[in-house]
N, C-alpha and C positions, 0 to 999 in steps of 0.2 A: 662185719660179722660173716664168718665163713659158713659153708654149707653144713658142717658138723654142728656148729652152734645153733643154726637155724633149725636143724632137725631135732636137737635136744629141746629147744624151746617149744616146738610144736608138740612133742611127746609129752612134755610137762603140762602144757595147756590142755591137751586131750585128757590126760589123767585127772586133772582138776575138774574138768567138765563131767567126766564119768562119775567121779566121787560125789559131785554136787547133785547130779541127777539121781544117783542112788540114795543120797541122803534125803532129798525131797520126796522120793517115792516112799521111803520108810516113814517119813514124817506124815505123809498123807494117809498111810495105813494106821498110824498111831493116833494122830489128831488132825482130822481133815480141815477143821476150821482154821487151825494155825497154818497149815500148808496153803489153804486157799487165801488166807490173809497175806501171807508172804508173797505168793505169786502175783496177786492183784496189786499189792503195794509196790512191788517192783515195776509193774507196768505204769502205775500212777506216777511214781517218781520219774521214770524215764520220760513220760509224756509231759510232765511239768517242766522237766529240764529242757526238753525241746523248745517249749514255749518261751522260757526265760532266756535261753540262748538266742532264739530268734529275736526277741523283743529288744535285747541289748546290743544286737549286731545288725539291726535292720538298715542302718544308714550306710552300711558298707557293701550292700548287695545290689547288683545291677538288674536282677529279676526278682519276682515275688514267689519263687518256689518255696522258700522257707515259710513265708506267710501262709501258704496253702497247706503247710504241715503244722507249723507251730500253733496257729490259732485253733484249728479244729481239734488237734490233739490235747489242747488245754481242756476243752469241754468234754472230750472223750475220757480224760483222766478224772474229771469231776463226776461224770456218770458212773465210771468204774468204781470210784470211791463210794458213791451211794450204793452201788451193787454189793460191794464188800460189806458195808455196814448193814445192808438189808438182808444179808444171807441168813437163812434159817439157823437159829441157834445163837446168833450174835446178840440178840436182845436189845438192839438199838431202837428199832421201830416197833410200834405196838402190834403191827400186823405180823403174826407168826406163821408166815406161809412162804413156800419157795417161789410162788408166782411173782412177788414183788421183785426179788433178786433176779429172776429170769427175765422179767420185762425190762429192767434196767440194763441187763446184759445185752439183750437183743437190740435195744435202742442204741447202746454204745457201739455195737458192731455195725448197725446201719449208718450211724454217724461216721465211723471210721471208713467204711466202704465207700460212702459218697465222697468223703474228703479225698481219698486216693484216686477216685475216678476223676474228680475235678482237677486234681494235680496233673493227671495224665493228659487231660484236655487242654489245660493252660500251661503246659510244660514250657519253660523258658519264655513265657510271655509276661507282659506287664499287667498287673492287676492291682487296683488300689487297695492298700492294707485296710483302710477304713471301711470299705465295702465288705471285705472278708470278715472283719470284726463284727459288723452289724448283722450280717447273715448268721455268723456263728452264734452270737448271743441270742438272736431270735429263735433259732432252731433249738438251742439248749433250753430256753424258757418254755417253748412249746412242749418239749418232751416232759419236763418236770410237771407242767400243768396237767397234761393228759394222763400222767401216772399218779400224781399225788393229790391234785385238786379236783380234776374232772375224771372220773373213773371210766374213760373211754378207750384207753389203750387196750388192744386185744389181749385176752388171757393167753399166757404162754406155758403155764404149768398147772395141772390139776392134781391135788393130793389124791393118791390112790390109783391115778391113771397115768401120771407122768407128763411128758411133753405134749403140748397140743400141736395140731396140724399147722397152725399159724407159725409156731416157733420153728418147726422143722422146715416148712416152706421158706420162711424168712432166711434161714441159714443158706438155702440154695440160692435165694435171690441175692443175698449178700455175696455168695460165692460167684454168682454171675456178674455182679458189679465189679468184683475184683478181677474176674477173667478179662473183662473188657479193658480195665485199666492196665492189666498185664500185657495184653496185646499192643495197646497204644505205646506203652513204654518200650516194648521190643522194637516197634517201628520208629520210635522217636530218634534213635541214634544208630545209624548204620555207617560203616561196618563195625566201628569201634565204639564201645560204650564207655561213658564216664563212670567213675566210682559211685557217684550219686545214683545214676541210673541203675547200675548193677545192684547196689544195696537195696534200692526200692523194689526191684524185681524179686530179689530173694525174700524180702519182707512180705510182699504180696503173696508169693507162692506159699510161704509158711502160714500166713493168715488163712488162705484158702484151705489148706490142709487141716488147720485147726477147726475151721467152721464145719468141714465135712465130718470130722471126728465127733464134734458135739451133736451131730444129728443122731449118732448112735448112743447118746447118753441114756443110760439105764439106771446107774447107781453112782453115787459120789465116789465110791471106791472102785469103779470100773476103770479099766486100763485106758479106754478111749478118753475119759474125762481127764485123767492125769496127763496123758500125752498132749491133749488139746491145750491144757494150761502151759505145759512146757514149750510147745510150739508158739504160743502167744508171747511168752517171755522172750523167746529168741527173735520173733518177728519184730517186737518192740526194740530189741537191741539193735537190729539192723536198720530200723528207722533212725535210731540214735546215731549209728555209724554214718548214715547218709547225710544227716544234718551236720555232723562234725566235718565230714568230707567237704560238703558244699559251703558250710557256714564258717569253717575255721581254716581248713587247709587251703581251699581254693582262694579265699580272700588274701591269706598270707602269701600264697604263691603269686596271686595277682598283684599284690602290693610289691613284692620283690621284682616281678616282671615289669610293673609300671616304673619302678625305680631304675631298673636296668634300661628300659626304653627311654626314660627321661635323661638318664646319664648319657646314653648314646646320642639322643637328640641334642643335648647341650654340647656334647663334644663335637658333633657335626657342625653346629652353629658356630662354636668357638673356633674350630679349625678352618671353617670355610669363610669366616668373616673377612671382608676386604681390608679391614684395618688391623693393625697390629694389636693383639690382645695379650696381656700378661697379668699374672697375679703376683703380688709381692707381700712379704711379711712386714712387720712393724719396723724392722731394721733396714728395709729396702732391698732384701735379698729376693731374687726371682724364684717363684715357686712353679709357675706354669707359663708356657708360651704357646702361641698358635703358629700356623704355617706362615701367615702374613708377616708375623714378627721375624721369623727366620728369613723370609724373603727380603724384608726391609734391611736387616742388619748383616745377613750372610752367616750368622751363627746358628747352629743347630741346638737341640735340647741339651746334649751332653756338654756343650760349650757354655750354656747360659744358666741352666738350673742350679740353684743354690749359690749363684754368683751375685755380688752386689750390682744392682742396676746402674749405679754410678760408675762402675768400672768400664761401661760401654760409652760413657759420655766424654766430651772434651772438658778441660779443666774448669772453665767458667760455668758451664752447665752443671757439672758435678757439685759445685759450691751452691748453686741456686736450687738444686733439687732438694736439699735438706729443708729449706723453708717451704717448698711446695708440698712435701710430704707432711710437714708439721701442720700446714693449713688443712690438709685432708684429714689428719688425725683429730684436729680441733673441731672443725665444722662438718666433717663427714664427706666433703667434696672439695676438689680443687680443679678448676677448669682453665684451659687455654694457656698453660705454661709452655713457653717455647724453649726447647732444648735442642742440643746438637749432639748426635751420636756419631761414633766412629765405627765404620763397618769393618768386616773382616779383611777387606781389601784396602783398609786405611783411608777410605773415602768418607767425607763428612756428609751426614744426612740431617737435615733440619726437620724437626717434628713439633707438633703440639701434643701435650699429654694431658688427658682428662683422668683424674684419679678420684675414685669413690671408695668409701669404706664398704667392704663386702658384708652382707648379712649372714654369711656362712664362713666358718673357720674350722678347720680340722683340729686346731689346738686352741688353747685358752687365749692366745695372743690374736689381735685382729689381723685380718688380711685386707688387701686393697686390690681393686681391679683397675688396671691402667689401660686406657685406650689410646694408642699412638697413631697419629695421622701424619703422613709424609707431606711436608710442605716445602720440600727442596725446590721443586719447579716454581712454586709460588714465590719463594724467596728470590730465586734468580730473576723471575719476571719483575718483582718489585725493585730489585737492584737495577735492572735495565731501565725501568720507568724512572727511578730516582736519578739515574745517570742522565737520562734523556731530559728530565726536568731541569737538572743542573745545567746541562748544555744550553737548553732553551733560555734559562734564566740569564746565563752569561750573554747569550745572543741578544736578548731583549735589552739588557743593560748597555750593551755595546751600541744598539740602535738608539737608545735614549741619549747616550753620550755623543754619538755622531750628530743626531738631530740638534742637540743643545749646542754643539760646536758650530754647526752650520748656521743656526739661528744667531749665535753670537757673532759669527763672521758677517752675516747680513746686517746685524745691528751696527757693527763697527763701520761697515761700508756706508750705511746711511748717515752715521755720525760724521764721517769724512766728507760725504757729499753735501751735508748741510752747511759745511764751512765754505762751500763754493758760492753761496749766495748771502747777500746782506739784508734781504727782505725778511722782516720778522714773521710775516704770515707763512712764508715758505719754510722758514726754520721751525715754526711751531708744528707744521705738518710732519716734518721729519722727526721732531721730538715725540709727537703722538705715535707715529709708527714704531719708533724705537721702544716706547713704553709697552705697546701691545706685543711686539716681538719678544721683549724681555719677559713678559708675564708667561708666554708660552715656553720660552727657553728655560725659565726657572722651574716649570713643572717637570720637564725632562731631566733637569739637573737633580731635582729632589727624587725623582723616580730612580735615577741612577745611583743615588747615595743610600736610599733606604733598603732594608732587607727584603721588603715585599714589593716586587715590581708590578703588582696588580693594583695596589691601593696606596694612596698618598696621605701622610699625616697632614691634615689641612692647616692646623694651627701653625706649624713650623713654616709651611709654605706661605701663608698670609704674612707672617712676620717678615720673612725675607723679601716678599714682593713689595710690601709697603715701605720697607727700608730702601729698596731700590728706587721706588717712585719718589720718595722724599729726597733722595740724593739727586735725582734728575731735576727736581723742581726747587732745589735749595736756593735760598736767596738771603743775603745778609740784611736786607731791608725789613724782613718780617720773621716772626717766629710762629710756626704752626705746630701745635702739640697733637700728637696722634695717640689715641687710646685703643688698645686691642683687647677684646675679651672673647675668646673662642673656646668653646667646649672641645674636649678631645674627640675629634671626628676624623675618620678615614674615608676618603672618596676615591673612586676609580678615575681613570684618565678621562673617560667620556664626560665626566662632570667637573673634574678639577680644572681643565683648560677653559671651558666656558665661564666658570665662576671667576677664574683668575682674570679673564678679559673684562668681565662685568665690573669687578672690583677696581681694576686698573682704570677703566673708563670713568667710573664715578668719582674716584679719588682724584684722578687727573683733572676732571671738570671742577672739583672743589678747589684744587690749587689754582686753577686758571681763573675761575669766575666768582668764587664765594667770598674772597677777601680783598676786594679792590680798595686801595688806599687805606689798608689796615696793617698795623704792626704785628698783630698776633691773632690767632684763631685756634679753633679746636675741631678735630675730626675724630669721631668715634666709630669703631667697627666692632660689631657684636654678632655672635653666631651661637645659636642654642637649638636644642631639640625639644619639641613639645608634641606629645602624642605621636602621630605618624609622620610628622613634617619637620624639616629644618627651617629655621628662620635666620636669614642673613640681613642685618641692618647696618646701614651706613648713614651717619648723621653728622651735620656740620652746623656750626653757629654763625654761618656767614650771612651774606645779604639776602639769600633766598632766591628761588627761581621765579622768573616772571610768570604772571598768570597766563600769559599767552602760550606757554609751553605745555603741551599735553603729552604725557609719557605713553599713552595708548595710541596716539597718532603723531609720533614725533616727526619733526622736519629735518633735524640734524642727523648727520651720519653716525655720530657717537651714540646718541640715545636710540636710534633705530637699531644699531648693532646690539645694544643692551637688551632691547625688547625681543629681538630674534633669538639671542642666546638664552634668555629666560624661558622662552617657549621651547627651545631645544631640550632643556633638561626637565620639562614638564612643570615649570615654575610659574608663579604669578607675581608681578612687580606692582607695588603700590607706592604712592608718593603722599607724604603728609607735609603740609605747609602750616607751621605754627611757630612763628618767629624764627624757627630753625628749619632746616631741610632734612627730612628723614625718608630714605629709601628703604623699603622692606620687601625682600625677595623671599617668597615661600615656595619650597619645592619638597617633594616627597622623599622620605628616608629610603624607601624601597626603590632600587634602581631598575625599573621595568625596562623591558627590551625596547619599548616604543620611544624611549628617550635617548637611546644609544645611536 
């Protein structure tokens, strides 16, 4: 709007005001009761509007300034309504005297003056609305009781004499209250005053002028009476303007200011986040990116916005992204998806993408927030670790292979050496040593052959071990059946070797001593897990051990070795003699460090 239009609008507004004032003055000369009713009704409507507006917007204000206006002005409007109805000639109340209307008038002005003074004292301070309401109701009830129930309110008008001294003095007291409030409002905001403050100052000034004019009240048709009512109307209008300024314009401005602040804050967080942030639409097109995203990929906003996110990925990742986005669309979130992006310099960057459905969308279609974390260094580190593990795996297999070959060589040398003697006892010693070495060599062979160089499938190992022992002790003169029942168990090297030696020793003893002068026999090997322990049982139906043999204090080298090996793995060896011989070795499933 240009200056010419503003000037025309102001001229039109001034003309309307002049016409309205002239019309009201003519009406006061023609029918004063009607003029008085219109003037007071305007003030009542404005005051009630102030209260209604305050009450419905009280949650949106950070101070209680409107409470100090809205609540008192509600009761001022009620008293003014009583004043209008009690006016002489209205015929509403049985008392046909100007005193009742004047008492109600002066009490309303006291109420208004005190409210404006309190507003100036508590300007921009927090005051509980409930306290203001309780005080407001109490004062209103007290005024009604002193005027209508207990006739103790001072007389303000005497028929034939006019206004009493109390009424005139009260107008000056009220003017004094308003003067103090005016000064406080002037001092409240320096050097620049808000609209609310300015409108309140204008309203107080007009109210003071109105009060002074009413002290000159002689006749209802007097000019001072007319101007006093006009000034009251205008003062209430500026109170209304103050409320609208503070209660509507300021909150709206504050709302937009808060929105702008939130927007800037979000943008700062979004742009300064150390991770790559982007928003995409349902089709996967990029809507927003932050600086970390640009740093990660090398592409700026003009290169990325409205482009498909898949266009920045390698082929395999682009195919996988569709299912990732579909998961986010279905469940609202998709986390940990590993993707590979191609940067502006054609360098591959490995990322993890966490995608969440956004609670806000500028369109009807959903939007998704993607958080991208650069894991390129992590992937390189993992590759180095995997390569190192592979190299170590190869090295360990080579060690197992070489140990097995060396043990096999030693075994072969012992076999060759055993043929240099014809003494059966010496040959048996060589054979026992070969069996023990073979059990150790077999462990290394199995470790070399399996995929896991840390643990050995024990059932396969036992089968091969027993087959080798049976071959070494094979005889055409007898038939020994061996039954093996081993649950699927994997053991580490520190327990597999001692167990292999124990089994070798006990089965070798069974072949040597359990079946003298017998054509057949049976050896059973069982292993199972129960609770937190493994149970290894070796049983034969041979001649049995002599009672003189104590496995807890053995005298032979073989059983002594079995006892020590059992203790090495934290086990407990038990012997049962009941027509058959049964060894039971119990050791814990958990491989504690103390047994290594």
